[in-house]
C-alpha positions as CSV (number, residue, x, y, z in Angstrom):
1,M,-0.9,30.2,3.1
2,K,0.0,32.2,6.5
3,P,1.0,30.4,9.3
4,N,-1.4,31.2,11.7
5,E,-4.7,30.6,9.2
6,T,-7.6,29.0,10.8
7,L,-8.2,26.1,8.5
8,Y,-9.3,23.9,9.9
9,N,-12.8,22.4,12.4
10,T,-13.2,23.1,16.1
11,M,-12.5,20.6,18.6
12,E,-16.5,21.6,19.4
13,N,-17.6,20.5,16.2
14,R,-15.3,17.4,15.5
15,E,-17.4,15.7,18.7
16,N,-20.8,16.0,16.8
17,F,-19.4,13.2,14.4
18,N,-19.3,9.5,14.7
19,D,-16.7,6.9,14.0
20,E,-17.9,6.6,10.5
21,D,-16.7,10.0,9.3
22,P,-13.5,10.7,7.2
23,G,-10.4,10.0,9.7
24,F,-12.0,11.9,12.7
25,D,-10.2,9.3,15.3
26,H,-7.0,9.2,13.7
27,L,-6.7,13.5,12.8
28,S,-5.9,16.2,15.2
29,A,-8.7,19.1,14.8
30,S,-5.7,20.7,12.9
31,Q,-5.9,18.1,10.5
32,Q,-9.3,18.3,9.2
33,T,-11.6,19.5,6.4
34,P,-13.6,22.5,8.4
35,L,-17.5,20.8,8.2
36,R,-20.0,22.4,10.3
37,A,-21.9,20.0,12.5
38,D,-25.3,20.2,10.5
39,A,-22.9,19.9,7.0
40,F,-24.8,16.2,6.1
41,E,-28.2,17.2,7.5
42,L,-29.6,18.3,4.1
43,S,-30.0,15.5,1.4
44,D,-27.8,15.3,-2.0
45,E,-30.8,16.3,-3.5
46,D,-32.1,19.1,-1.2
47,K,-27.9,20.4,-1.7
48,I,-28.1,20.4,-5.8
49,T,-31.8,22.1,-5.2
50,K,-30.1,25.4,-3.0
51,I,-26.8,25.2,-5.3
52,E,-29.1,25.2,-7.8
53,G,-30.8,28.3,-6.6
54,H,-27.8,29.9,-5.7
55,F,-25.6,29.6,-8.5
56,T,-28.6,31.0,-10.8
57,E,-28.8,34.4,-9.1
58,I,-24.8,34.3,-9.5
59,M,-24.5,34.0,-13.3
60,H,-27.9,36.2,-13.6
61,T,-25.6,38.8,-11.3
62,L,-22.9,38.6,-13.9
63,G,-25.4,39.5,-16.8
64,L,-25.1,36.0,-18.5
65,D,-29.0,35.4,-20.2
66,L,-30.2,31.8,-18.8
67,T,-32.9,31.8,-21.5
68,D,-30.2,30.7,-24.2
69,D,-30.3,27.3,-25.0
70,S,-26.4,26.7,-23.8
71,L,-26.6,28.3,-20.6
72,K,-30.3,27.6,-19.1
73,G,-29.0,23.8,-17.6
74,T,-25.5,25.5,-16.4
75,P,-26.7,26.0,-12.2
76,H,-28.5,22.1,-12.3
77,R,-25.3,20.5,-13.9
78,V,-23.0,22.7,-11.6
79,A,-25.0,21.9,-8.7
80,K,-25.1,18.1,-9.6
81,M,-21.2,18.2,-10.4
82,F,-20.6,19.7,-7.0
83,V,-22.4,17.4,-5.5
84,K,-22.2,14.5,-6.7
85,E,-18.8,14.4,-8.1
86,V,-16.1,17.0,-7.6
87,F,-16.9,17.6,-3.7
88,S,-18.7,14.0,-2.6
89,G,-15.7,13.4,-0.4
90,L,-17.1,15.9,2.2
91,N,-19.7,13.3,2.6
92,P,-18.4,10.3,5.1
93,K,-20.8,7.5,3.5
94,N,-18.9,7.6,0.4
95,R,-15.8,7.1,2.4
96,P,-14.1,3.8,0.5
97,H,-14.0,0.8,2.7
98,A,-10.6,-0.2,2.6
99,R,-10.9,-3.8,4.1
100,S,-7.6,-5.0,4.8
101,F,-6.7,-8.7,4.4
102,S,-4.0,-11.0,6.2
103,N,0.1,-10.7,5.0
104,H,-0.2,-14.8,3.9
105,Y,2.8,-14.3,1.9
106,N,4.9,-12.4,4.6
107,Y,5.4,-9.9,2.2
108,N,8.0,-7.3,4.1
109,Q,9.1,-5.0,1.5
110,M,7.7,-1.8,0.0
111,L,4.9,-1.3,-1.9
112,V,4.3,1.7,-4.3
113,E,1.7,2.8,-6.0
114,R,2.9,5.9,-8.1
115,N,1.3,8.2,-10.9
116,I,-2.4,8.5,-9.1
117,T,-4.2,10.9,-11.1
118,L,-5.3,13.7,-8.6
119,F,-8.0,16.2,-9.1
120,S,-9.3,18.2,-6.5
121,Y,-10.4,22.1,-5.9
122,C,-8.4,25.0,-4.1
123,E,-10.5,25.8,-1.0
124,H,-9.4,29.5,-1.7
125,H,-11.0,30.3,-4.9
126,F,-12.7,27.0,-5.9
127,V,-10.3,26.1,-8.7
128,P,-8.9,22.8,-10.0
129,I,-6.0,21.6,-8.2
130,V,-4.8,19.1,-11.1
131,G,-1.9,16.9,-10.6
132,K,-0.2,13.2,-9.0
133,A,0.1,11.4,-5.6
134,H,2.5,8.8,-5.0
135,V,1.8,6.5,-2.0
136,A,3.6,3.7,-0.7
137,Y,3.6,1.1,2.7
138,I,5.6,-1.4,4.3
139,P,3.1,-4.2,5.2
140,N,3.0,-5.4,8.6
141,E,0.1,-8.2,9.1
142,H,-2.1,-6.6,6.8
143,V,-2.3,-5.5,2.9
144,V,-5.1,-3.9,1.0
145,G,-6.5,-4.2,-2.3
146,L,-4.4,-1.8,-5.1
147,S,-7.5,-0.4,-6.1
148,K,-8.0,1.1,-2.9
149,L,-5.1,3.3,-2.7
150,N,-6.1,5.1,-5.5
151,R,-9.7,5.3,-4.1
152,I,-8.1,7.0,-0.5
153,V,-6.5,9.5,-2.6
154,Q,-9.5,10.4,-4.7
155,Y,-11.9,10.5,-1.7
156,Y,-9.9,13.2,0.3
157,A,-9.2,14.9,-3.1
158,K,-13.3,15.4,-4.0
159,R,-13.5,18.2,-1.7
160,P,-11.9,21.7,-1.3
161,Q,-8.4,21.3,0.0
162,V,-5.3,22.9,0.6
163,Q,-2.4,20.7,-0.5
164,E,-0.9,20.5,3.0
165,R,-4.0,18.8,4.3
166,L,-4.4,16.6,1.5
167,T,-1.3,15.0,1.7
168,I,-1.8,14.6,5.8
169,Q,-5.5,13.1,5.4
170,I,-4.6,10.0,3.2
171,A,-1.2,9.2,4.8
172,H,-3.4,9.2,8.4
173,E,-6.2,7.1,6.3
174,L,-3.8,4.5,4.8
175,K,-2.3,4.2,8.6
176,K,-5.6,3.3,9.4
177,A,-6.4,0.9,6.7
178,L,-2.9,-0.9,6.7
179,K,-2.8,-1.0,10.3
180,T,1.3,-0.3,9.8
181,E,3.1,3.6,10.9
182,N,5.2,2.3,7.5
183,V,3.6,4.9,4.9
184,A,4.8,7.2,2.6
185,V,2.7,10.0,0.4
186,L,4.4,12.7,-1.7
187,I,2.1,14.7,-4.1
188,E,2.9,16.9,-7.0
189,A,0.3,19.4,-8.2
190,D,-0.4,22.1,-10.5
191,H,-2.5,24.9,-9.2
192,L,-4.7,26.8,-11.2
193,C,-5.4,29.5,-8.8
194,V,-1.5,30.5,-9.3
195,M,-1.7,29.5,-13.1
196,S,-5.3,31.0,-14.3
197,R,-5.1,34.3,-12.1
198,G,-3.5,36.5,-9.7
199,V,0.7,35.8,-10.1
200,N,-0.9,33.5,-13.7
201,D,3.1,31.4,-13.4
202,V,2.1,28.3,-15.4
203,S,5.7,26.5,-15.1
204,S,5.6,26.2,-10.7
205,S,4.0,23.4,-9.2
206,T,3.9,22.5,-6.0
207,I,5.0,19.5,-4.1
208,T,3.9,18.3,-0.1
209,S,5.2,14.9,1.7
210,E,4.8,12.9,4.5
211,Y,6.4,9.9,5.7
212,S,5.8,7.7,8.8
213,G,7.3,4.8,10.6
214,L,10.3,3.3,8.7
215,F,10.1,6.4,6.1
216,Q,11.5,8.8,8.5
217,E,14.8,7.0,7.9
218,A,17.0,8.2,5.1
219,Q,17.3,4.4,3.5
220,F,13.2,4.1,2.8
221,R,12.7,7.0,1.5
222,N,15.1,7.4,-0.5
223,E,14.3,4.2,-2.0
224,F,11.0,5.6,-2.5
225,L,12.0,8.4,-4.1
226,H,14.0,6.3,-6.3
227,Y,10.7,4.2,-7.7
228,I,9.0,7.2,-7.9
229,E,11.4,9.2,-9.5
230,K,11.5,6.4,-12.6
231,R,9.6,6.9,-16.0
């Protein structure tokens, strides 16, 4: 990735989103998914219809016979998959409501949720990113249900991504939900844009991390890494 590559939305477009949009009140413009201001004017069904038409043209241009029983439903299946599944994280209405609870039991040690299955799509070639996310936090006055940690990871993964941005977005959302800076996120993933095309390297993987609060100290960071390395 080029250091000066423009990956993100402009501040002008950012101002068009409200407080319910995914993390915009906590993320700088350089950490947002690049969305147009009119990104949600069409309904999901309208988007499916338009994408189905465009994908039909792509398949036709490739020379595929769309009258074949195996292929004739593919444009609709792809369109529905894009909108309802693999890119559903683009729509803020799908953002998980990670309601926090008072830490009545005064738990003040590290909580780690490791090996969260992660499926995303590379925004440069629209091919899968497959991997695991490991997240941790040290609570102050609030905790969240464990499943919410998984849901936050999956929500931000379900959009065209680069792994660096995905890592930061998850960390910022966790800090917001937990009302603490003591958050760690580490992602290890395989990129099919590297494995199945280009250099065709099937042995390499990518690791990214984000450490905030106490996790910037070696003691806590090393404890987190020790937990996720255990099998």
